[in-house]
C-alpha positions as CSV (number, residue, x, y, z in Angstrom):
1,X,114.7,134.5,140.5
2,X,115.4,132.1,137.6
3,X,115.6,128.6,138.4
4,X,118.5,127.6,136.0
5,X,118.1,123.9,136.6
6,X,114.5,124.2,135.3
7,X,115.4,126.3,132.3
8,X,118.3,123.6,131.6
9,X,115.9,120.7,131.7
10,X,113.2,122.4,129.6
11,X,116.0,123.2,127.0
12,X,117.3,119.7,127.3
13,X,113.9,118.0,126.8
14,X,113.2,120.4,123.7
15,X,116.7,119.6,122.2
16,X,116.1,115.9,122.7
17,X,113.1,115.3,121.1
18,X,113.2,117.8,118.2
19,X,113.9,116.6,114.6
20,X,117.3,117.8,114.4
21,X,117.7,117.4,110.6
22,X,114.5,119.4,109.9
23,X,115.6,122.1,112.5
24,X,119.1,122.1,110.6
25,X,117.2,122.5,107.2
26,X,114.9,125.4,108.5
27,X,118.0,127.4,110.1
28,X,120.2,126.7,106.9
29,X,117.5,128.3,104.7
30,X,117.0,131.1,107.1
31,X,120.8,131.7,107.3
32,X,120.9,131.7,103.4
33,X,118.3,134.4,103.4
34,X,120.4,136.6,105.8
35,X,123.5,136.0,103.8
36,X,121.8,137.1,100.4
37,X,120.2,140.2,102.2
38,X,123.8,141.2,103.5
39,X,125.6,140.7,100.0
40,X,122.6,141.9,97.8
41,X,120.8,144.9,99.6
42,X,123.9,147.1,100.4
43,X,123.5,148.7,96.9
44,X,119.8,149.8,97.6
45,X,120.4,151.5,100.9
46,X,123.4,153.3,99.7
47,X,122.2,154.6,96.5
48,X,118.7,154.9,97.0
49,X,118.2,155.7,100.7
50,X,121.5,157.4,101.3
51,X,122.0,155.6,104.5
52,X,124.0,152.9,106.3
53,X,124.7,150.4,103.6
54,X,123.5,147.8,106.0
55,X,120.4,149.1,106.6
56,X,118.4,146.1,105.2
57,X,120.6,143.7,106.5
58,X,120.3,144.9,110.1
59,X,116.5,144.9,109.8
60,X,116.7,141.5,108.1
61,X,119.0,140.5,111.1
62,X,116.5,141.7,113.7
63,X,113.6,139.7,112.2
64,X,115.9,136.6,111.8
65,X,116.6,136.7,115.5
66,X,112.7,137.3,116.4
67,X,112.0,134.4,114.1
68,X,114.3,132.0,115.8
69,X,112.7,133.1,119.2
70,X,109.1,132.6,117.5
71,X,110.3,129.2,116.2
72,X,111.7,127.9,119.5
73,X,108.4,129.1,121.3
74,X,105.9,127.5,118.9
75,X,107.8,124.1,118.8
76,X,108.6,124.0,122.6
77,X,104.7,124.5,123.8
78,X,102.6,121.6,124.3
79,X,100.6,120.2,121.4
80,X,97.3,120.8,122.8
81,X,98.1,124.0,124.1
82,X,99.5,125.1,120.4
83,X,96.2,124.2,118.9
84,X,94.2,126.1,121.5
85,X,96.3,129.3,121.2
86,X,96.1,128.9,117.4
87,X,92.1,129.5,117.5
88,X,92.6,132.7,119.5
89,X,95.7,133.9,117.3
90,X,93.6,133.1,114.1
91,X,90.8,135.2,115.4
92,X,93.1,138.3,116.3
93,X,94.5,138.2,112.9
94,X,91.4,137.7,111.1
95,X,90.1,141.0,112.8
96,X,93.4,142.4,111.7
97,X,92.9,141.3,108.2
98,X,89.3,142.7,108.1
99,X,90.6,146.1,109.2
100,X,93.0,146.4,106.4
101,X,90.4,148.2,104.2
102,X,89.9,150.8,106.9
103,X,93.2,151.5,108.5
104,X,95.6,149.9,106.0
105,X,98.5,151.4,104.3
106,X,98.4,151.7,100.5
107,X,101.6,150.7,98.6
108,X,101.9,150.8,95.0
109,X,97.9,150.6,94.4
110,X,97.4,147.9,96.9
111,X,96.4,148.2,100.6
112,X,97.6,144.8,102.3
113,X,99.7,146.3,105.3
114,X,98.8,147.6,108.7
115,X,100.9,150.0,110.7
116,X,100.1,150.5,114.2
117,X,101.9,152.4,117.0
118,X,104.8,150.6,118.5
119,X,104.4,147.5,116.0
120,X,106.2,147.5,112.9
121,X,104.2,147.7,109.4
122,X,103.1,144.0,108.9
123,X,100.7,142.1,106.5
124,X,98.1,140.5,108.4
125,X,97.5,137.6,105.8
126,X,101.1,136.5,106.2
127,X,100.5,135.9,110.1
128,X,97.2,134.3,109.6
129,X,98.1,131.5,107.1
130,X,99.7,129.3,109.5
131,X,96.6,129.4,112.0
132,X,94.3,129.3,109.1
133,X,95.7,125.9,108.2
134,X,95.1,124.6,111.7
135,X,91.7,125.9,111.8
136,X,90.9,123.9,108.5
137,X,92.3,120.8,109.7
138,X,90.6,121.0,112.9
139,X,87.4,121.3,111.3
140,X,87.9,118.2,108.8
141,X,88.9,116.0,111.7
142,X,85.9,116.8,113.9
143,X,84.0,113.5,114.7
144,X,86.1,111.5,112.1
145,X,84.4,111.0,109.0
146,X,80.8,111.9,109.9
147,X,79.3,114.7,107.9
148,X,82.4,115.0,105.8
149,X,80.7,117.2,103.0
150,X,79.2,119.4,105.8
151,X,82.7,120.0,107.2
152,X,83.8,121.1,103.6
153,X,80.9,123.8,103.8
154,X,82.1,124.9,107.4
155,X,85.6,125.2,106.0
156,X,84.4,127.3,102.9
157,X,82.5,129.7,105.5
158,X,85.9,130.3,107.0
159,X,88.0,130.5,103.7
160,X,85.3,132.8,102.1
161,X,85.7,135.9,104.1
162,X,89.4,135.6,104.1
163,X,89.3,135.5,100.3
164,X,86.9,138.4,100.0
165,X,89.3,140.6,102.2
166,X,92.2,139.7,99.9
167,X,90.2,140.3,96.9
168,X,89.4,143.7,98.2
169,X,93.2,144.7,98.9
170,X,93.8,143.4,95.9
171,X,96.1,140.3,96.4
172,X,95.3,137.6,93.8
173,X,98.7,135.9,94.6
174,X,97.6,135.4,98.4
175,X,94.3,134.4,97.2
176,X,95.6,131.6,94.9
177,X,97.9,130.4,97.6
178,X,95.3,130.0,100.3
179,X,92.7,128.2,97.7
180,X,95.5,126.0,96.6
181,X,96.3,125.0,100.1
182,X,92.8,124.6,100.9
183,X,92.3,122.3,97.9
184,X,95.4,120.4,99.1
185,X,93.6,119.8,102.6
186,X,90.4,118.8,100.8
187,X,92.1,116.4,98.5
188,X,94.0,114.4,101.2
189,X,91.0,114.4,103.5
190,X,89.1,111.9,101.3
191,X,86.7,113.6,99.0
192,X,85.4,112.0,96.1
193,X,87.5,113.0,93.1
194,X,84.7,114.0,90.9
195,X,83.2,116.4,93.4
196,X,86.9,117.8,93.9
197,X,87.4,118.4,90.3
198,X,83.9,120.1,89.9
199,X,84.6,122.4,92.7
200,X,88.4,123.0,91.7
201,X,86.9,124.2,88.2
202,X,84.3,126.2,89.7
203,X,86.4,128.2,92.1
204,X,89.1,128.9,89.4
205,X,86.3,129.9,87.0
206,X,85.0,132.6,89.7
207,X,88.7,133.7,90.1
208,X,89.2,134.1,86.2
209,X,85.8,136.0,86.1
210,X,87.0,138.4,88.6
211,X,90.3,139.1,86.9
212,X,88.6,139.8,83.5
213,X,85.7,141.7,84.5
214,X,86.1,143.4,87.7
215,X,88.0,146.8,87.6
216,X,89.7,146.1,90.8
217,X,91.6,143.6,89.2
218,X,92.7,145.7,86.2
219,X,96.1,145.5,87.2
220,X,96.1,141.6,87.3
221,X,94.6,141.6,84.0
222,X,97.4,143.7,82.5
223,X,100.0,141.4,84.0
224,X,98.3,138.4,82.6
225,X,98.2,140.0,79.2
226,X,101.9,141.0,79.4
227,X,102.7,137.7,80.1
228,X,100.7,136.1,77.3
229,X,102.3,139.1,74.9
230,X,105.7,140.0,76.1
231,X,105.6,142.7,73.3
232,X,103.0,144.7,75.1
233,X,105.5,146.5,77.1
234,X,103.9,146.0,80.4
235,X,106.5,143.4,81.7
236,X,109.4,145.6,82.7
237,X,110.2,143.7,86.0
238,X,110.0,140.2,84.6
239,X,112.2,141.0,81.5
240,X,114.7,142.5,83.9
241,X,114.5,139.3,86.0
242,X,114.9,137.2,83.3
243,X,118.1,139.2,82.2
244,X,119.3,138.7,85.4
245,X,119.3,135.1,85.4
246,X,120.6,134.9,81.7
247,X,123.5,137.1,82.7
248,X,124.3,135.1,85.7
249,X,124.7,132.0,83.7
250,X,125.8,128.8,85.4
251,X,128.0,130.1,87.9
252,X,127.0,133.9,88.5
253,X,128.8,137.2,88.0
254,X,130.3,137.3,91.7
255,X,129.1,138.7,95.0
256,X,128.0,142.3,94.7
257,X,128.2,142.2,90.9
258,X,124.5,141.9,90.2
259,X,122.4,144.8,88.7
260,X,118.8,143.7,89.2
261,X,118.3,145.3,92.8
262,X,119.2,148.7,91.2
263,X,116.9,148.2,88.3
264,X,113.7,146.6,89.9
265,X,112.1,147.9,93.1
266,X,111.7,145.3,95.8
267,X,113.9,142.8,93.9
268,X,115.2,141.6,97.4
269,X,111.5,140.4,98.0
270,X,109.7,139.4,94.9
271,X,112.6,138.7,92.8
272,X,115.1,137.2,95.3
273,X,115.7,134.1,93.3
274,X,116.7,136.2,90.1
275,X,119.0,138.2,92.6
276,X,120.8,135.0,93.6
277,X,120.9,133.5,90.2
278,X,122.5,136.8,88.7
279,X,125.3,136.8,91.2
280,X,125.7,133.1,92.3
281,X,124.6,131.2,89.2
282,X,121.8,128.8,88.4
283,X,123.6,126.1,90.1
284,X,123.0,127.7,93.5
285,X,119.2,128.1,92.7
286,X,118.9,124.4,91.6
287,X,120.7,123.7,95.2
288,X,118.1,125.8,96.9
289,X,115.1,124.1,95.0
290,X,116.7,120.7,96.1
291,X,116.8,121.7,99.8
292,X,113.0,122.7,99.6
293,X,112.4,119.4,98.1
294,X,114.2,117.5,100.9
295,X,112.7,119.7,103.3
296,X,109.2,118.9,102.3
297,X,110.0,115.2,101.8
298,X,111.2,115.0,105.5
299,X,107.9,116.6,106.7
300,X,105.8,114.2,104.4
301,X,107.9,111.2,105.7
302,X,106.9,111.9,109.4
303,X,103.2,111.6,108.3
304,X,103.5,107.9,107.7
305,X,104.2,107.4,111.3
306,X,101.6,109.6,112.7
307,X,98.4,108.3,113.9
308,X,96.5,111.6,114.7
309,X,94.7,112.8,111.6
310,X,94.6,116.3,112.5
311,X,98.5,116.4,113.0
312,X,98.8,115.0,109.5
313,X,96.5,117.3,107.8
314,X,98.2,120.3,109.5
315,X,101.6,119.0,108.4
316,X,100.3,118.4,104.7
317,X,98.9,122.1,104.8
318,X,102.1,123.8,106.0
319,X,104.1,121.5,103.4
320,X,101.8,122.5,100.8
321,X,101.9,126.3,101.5
322,X,105.5,126.4,101.7
323,X,106.1,124.3,98.3
324,X,103.1,126.3,96.5
325,X,104.7,129.8,97.6
326,X,108.1,128.7,96.5
327,X,106.8,127.3,93.2
328,X,104.9,130.3,92.5
329,X,107.8,132.7,93.3
330,X,110.4,130.7,91.3
331,X,107.8,130.4,88.3
332,X,107.4,134.0,88.3
333,X,111.4,134.5,88.3
334,X,111.8,132.3,85.5
335,X,108.7,133.7,83.5
336,X,106.8,130.5,83.7
337,X,103.9,132.5,85.7
338,X,102.8,136.0,85.6
339,X,104.1,138.5,88.2
340,X,102.3,138.1,91.6
341,X,104.6,139.6,94.1
342,X,105.2,136.5,96.1
343,X,107.9,136.3,98.5
344,X,110.2,133.2,98.8
345,X,109.7,131.5,102.2
346,X,112.8,131.7,104.4
347,X,115.1,133.6,101.9
348,X,113.0,136.8,100.8
349,X,113.4,140.1,102.9
350,X,110.3,141.0,104.6
351,X,109.5,141.1,108.3
352,X,105.8,139.6,108.0
353,X,107.3,136.8,105.6
354,X,110.1,136.0,108.0
355,X,107.6,136.0,110.9
356,X,104.9,133.8,109.1
357,X,107.5,131.4,108.0
358,X,108.9,131.0,111.6
359,X,105.5,130.2,113.0
360,X,105.1,127.6,110.3
361,X,108.6,126.2,111.0
362,X,107.7,126.1,114.7
363,X,104.7,124.1,114.2
364,X,106.5,121.7,111.9
365,X,109.1,121.3,114.7
366,X,106.2,120.7,117.2
367,X,104.5,118.3,115.5
368,X,107.2,116.0,114.1
369,X,109.2,116.0,117.5
370,X,109.2,112.6,119.4
371,X,106.8,112.2,121.8
372,X,107.1,110.3,125.1
373,X,104.2,107.8,125.4
């Protein structure tokens, strides 16, 4: 029999100590994503799938509810247990990532997903990212500042196989996101700036070489060429996205009046900002960007009052990965960056993306809540 008193005390303790403003921002962003899913995806379900016009919204709602449950779970457990569980979850989803080349599902030339019995199709790298940040932060804070450069080597030995698996899919967008987040953690851990700059140049030189000379990355090369030379004709999606933003203007064309979803496949994931801009206007996009900045600022503000270096690094890593991903997504939509297929945290449709963002949010809430001394 459930002890209601104990359950109430657990909930009250969680609610009392949680950072309510950060929680509000998280739920607000998730709710925006759910709203935009409702008003922007019905045309896809009715015209292309010939099914219930709320098909995508219902799926999004399911993952939203699942995400809230995951968020509360990760924010409520003890900090020490969170770090301990994260090690095992890192191993589990790293194994799933390694299995992608063997049992993965290929979609549009890329093999990034796993489809298992009784488990919906998911993208292992999305779920792996939060635990990868915790693993790297754990390595950097072992024995304080002793053997700091050896720690960088250990972190590289963890990052390198992840990058190799991403390269084999291929998924350059997630590769760049992981590398940028890793660099952010290295930078704030206290590395010499000359070493940091040299390592940064070396890493991106290797990525540049892969894109130019490895046939597996031919599609990335084509996207870069299309980005540099718009007249090449290989930039249909980005052109339609730019048109959608232009057509939306400052205040948008109105709910349901956008056409980008019917022109570009997966617009509600990779081009959600363009979809929003077309229907609701640039002013709403600017407001969303402001919310992301306020959200990140409040996370980083918490670091000033934190004494535990591991918690500091984890929070920096999570804030960085969310900001980098948002910047890449918006940059692609406004043609500041070439197409990468990157979702927008909180707002984009997609089960793996919502679950990943929920885990990140739960960890943020766990590490920023008030602790009784």
